[in-house]
TORVOPA-796426 format. One record per residue (C-alpha): residue number from 1; residue in one letter; x, y, z. Coordinates in nm, 2 decimals. Each point is the difference from the previous one (the first is absolute). Last residue first. Layout:
<atoms>
+------+-------+--------+--------+--------+
| nuke | selum |     xx |     yy |     zz |
+------+-------+--------+--------+--------+
|  NUM |     a |      X |      Y |      Z |
...
+------+-------+--------+--------+--------+
</atoms>
This chain:
<atoms>
+------+-------+--------+--------+--------+
| nuke | selum |     xx |     yy |     zz |
+------+-------+--------+--------+--------+
|  115 |     x |  10.27 |   4.75 |  11.47 |
|  114 |     x |   0.30 |   0.10 |  -0.22 |
|  113 |     x |   0.19 |   0.00 |  -0.36 |
|  112 |     x |   0.25 |   0.28 |   0.00 |
|  111 |     x |   0.19 |   0.07 |  -0.29 |
|  110 |     x |   0.25 |   0.29 |   0.00 |
|  109 |     x |   0.12 |   0.17 |  -0.32 |
|  108 |     x |   0.36 |   0.02 |  -0.07 |
|  107 |     x |   0.28 |   0.25 |  -0.12 |
|  106 |     x |   0.00 |  -0.10 |  -0.33 |
|  105 |     x |   0.31 |  -0.19 |  -0.17 |
|  104 |     x |   0.19 |   0.05 |  -0.33 |
|  103 |     x |   0.21 |  -0.21 |  -0.15 |
|  102 |     x |   0.17 |   0.17 |  -0.32 |
|  101 |     x |   0.17 |   0.03 |  -0.32 |
|  100 |     x |  -0.16 |  -0.36 |  -0.15 |
|   99 |     x |  -0.29 |   0.06 |   0.16 |
|   98 |     x |  -0.18 |  -0.14 |   0.36 |
|   97 |     x |  -0.29 |   0.16 |   0.12 |
|   96 |     x |  -0.09 |  -0.05 |   0.38 |
|   95 |     x |  -0.26 |   0.06 |   0.20 |
|   94 |     x |   0.02 |  -0.11 |   0.39 |
|   93 |     x |  -0.27 |  -0.14 |   0.23 |
|   92 |     x |   0.03 |   0.08 |   0.35 |
|   91 |     x |  -0.14 |  -0.28 |   0.20 |
|   90 |     x |  -0.32 |  -0.18 |   0.10 |
|   89 |     x |  -0.07 |  -0.30 |  -0.25 |
|   88 |     x |   0.00 |  -0.23 |   0.32 |
|   87 |     x |  -0.31 |   0.18 |   0.16 |
|   86 |     x |  -0.20 |  -0.14 |  -0.30 |
|   85 |     x |  -0.11 |   0.13 |  -0.31 |
|   84 |     x |  -0.28 |  -0.14 |  -0.24 |
|   83 |     x |   0.07 |   0.27 |  -0.29 |
|   82 |     x |   0.33 |   0.13 |  -0.07 |
|   81 |     x |  -0.02 |   0.20 |  -0.35 |
|   80 |     x |   0.35 |   0.14 |  -0.06 |
|   79 |     x |   0.04 |   0.24 |  -0.28 |
|   78 |     x |   0.31 |   0.11 |  -0.24 |
|   77 |     x |   0.04 |   0.38 |  -0.18 |
|   76 |     x |   0.26 |   0.12 |  -0.20 |
|   75 |     x |  -0.29 |   0.19 |  -0.22 |
|   74 |     x |  -0.01 |  -0.16 |  -0.34 |
|   73 |     x |   0.07 |  -0.36 |   0.19 |
|   72 |     x |  -0.29 |   0.01 |   0.17 |
|   71 |     x |   0.06 |  -0.31 |   0.26 |
|   70 |     x |  -0.14 |  -0.28 |   0.17 |
|   69 |     x |   0.05 |  -0.22 |   0.31 |
|   68 |     x |  -0.27 |  -0.23 |   0.14 |
|   67 |     x |   0.00 |  -0.10 |   0.36 |
|   66 |     x |  -0.20 |  -0.30 |   0.17 |
|   65 |     x |   0.08 |  -0.27 |  -0.28 |
|   64 |     x |   0.21 |  -0.19 |   0.28 |
|   63 |     x |   0.25 |   0.31 |   0.11 |
|   62 |     x |   0.19 |  -0.18 |   0.21 |
|   61 |     x |   0.21 |  -0.18 |  -0.26 |
|   60 |     x |   0.09 |   0.33 |  -0.11 |
|   59 |     x |  -0.12 |   0.12 |  -0.37 |
|   58 |     x |   0.13 |   0.01 |  -0.33 |
|   57 |     x |  -0.09 |   0.17 |  -0.29 |
|   56 |     x |   0.08 |   0.00 |  -0.39 |
|   55 |     x |  -0.17 |   0.34 |  -0.15 |
|   54 |     x |   0.31 |   0.05 |  -0.23 |
|   53 |     x |   0.12 |   0.29 |   0.16 |
|   52 |     x |   0.00 |  -0.22 |   0.34 |
|   51 |     x |  -0.20 |  -0.04 |   0.27 |
|   50 |     x |   0.07 |  -0.08 |   0.36 |
|   49 |     x |  -0.17 |  -0.10 |   0.29 |
|   48 |     x |   0.02 |  -0.02 |   0.39 |
|   47 |     x |   0.40 |  -0.01 |   0.00 |
|   46 |     x |   0.15 |  -0.05 |   0.37 |
|   45 |     x |   0.18 |   0.23 |   0.20 |
|   44 |     x |   0.16 |  -0.16 |   0.31 |
|   43 |     x |  -0.22 |  -0.03 |   0.33 |
|   42 |     x |   0.01 |   0.19 |   0.34 |
|   41 |     x |  -0.30 |   0.19 |  -0.10 |
|   40 |     x |  -0.15 |  -0.10 |  -0.31 |
|   39 |     x |   0.14 |   0.12 |  -0.33 |
|   38 |     x |  -0.18 |  -0.03 |  -0.33 |
|   37 |     x |   0.14 |   0.04 |  -0.37 |
|   36 |     x |  -0.22 |   0.10 |  -0.31 |
|   35 |     x |   0.20 |  -0.02 |  -0.30 |
|   34 |     x |   0.02 |   0.16 |  -0.36 |
|   33 |     x |   0.20 |  -0.14 |  -0.29 |
|   32 |     x |   0.29 |   0.06 |  -0.24 |
|   31 |     x |   0.00 |   0.37 |  -0.11 |
|   30 |     x |   0.25 |   0.10 |  -0.21 |
|   29 |     x |   0.01 |   0.36 |   0.07 |
|   28 |     x |  -0.19 |   0.15 |   0.26 |
|   27 |     x |   0.05 |   0.38 |   0.03 |
|   26 |     x |  -0.23 |   0.11 |   0.26 |
|   25 |     x |  -0.32 |  -0.10 |   0.12 |
|   24 |     x |  -0.13 |  -0.31 |   0.19 |
|   23 |     x |  -0.34 |  -0.04 |   0.12 |
|   22 |     x |  -0.11 |  -0.27 |   0.25 |
|   21 |     x |  -0.35 |  -0.07 |   0.08 |
|   20 |     x |  -0.12 |  -0.24 |   0.24 |
|   19 |     x |  -0.33 |  -0.17 |   0.05 |
|   18 |     x |  -0.17 |  -0.14 |   0.32 |
|   17 |     x |  -0.23 |  -0.27 |   0.08 |
|   16 |     x |  -0.17 |  -0.09 |   0.26 |
|   15 |     x |  -0.04 |  -0.40 |   0.21 |
|   14 |     x |   0.23 |   0.12 |   0.30 |
|   13 |     x |  -0.09 |   0.38 |   0.06 |
|   12 |     x |   0.17 |   0.27 |  -0.14 |
|   11 |     x |   0.26 |   0.27 |   0.11 |
|   10 |     x |   0.16 |   0.20 |  -0.27 |
|    9 |     x |   0.19 |  -0.02 |  -0.33 |
|    8 |     x |  -0.10 |   0.18 |  -0.32 |
|    7 |     x |   0.33 |   0.16 |  -0.12 |
|    6 |     x |   0.31 |  -0.04 |  -0.14 |
|    5 |     x |   0.25 |   0.23 |  -0.14 |
|    4 |     x |   0.28 |  -0.07 |  -0.20 |
|    3 |     x |   0.28 |   0.26 |  -0.13 |
|    2 |     x |   0.25 |  -0.06 |  -0.30 |
|    1 |     x |   0.29 |   0.21 |  -0.05 |
+------+-------+--------+--------+--------+
</atoms>
């Protein structure tokens, strides 16, 4: 069974930065991609950033160059560097590891952007 744990959320002022981390443990066979999603109150969950095992990266349209996803493949770690945060970035951020045999999600980490 794969376990996914996020960390690094918190309360920050607009314009500031946060760095989220995500670690996956357990047996992961045929890893395909690693993703960050977010969900704001009363909104649908949306893709923030995605990186696959070939290093191909996608971002949600709202990112507009402010966020950077990266990975440490040897350790099944991914990161999300978030700069120039705005109140609309507030939400629960979820990490997701997709493999041939599993679609594992973390419990989420709260990000609040407020003055």
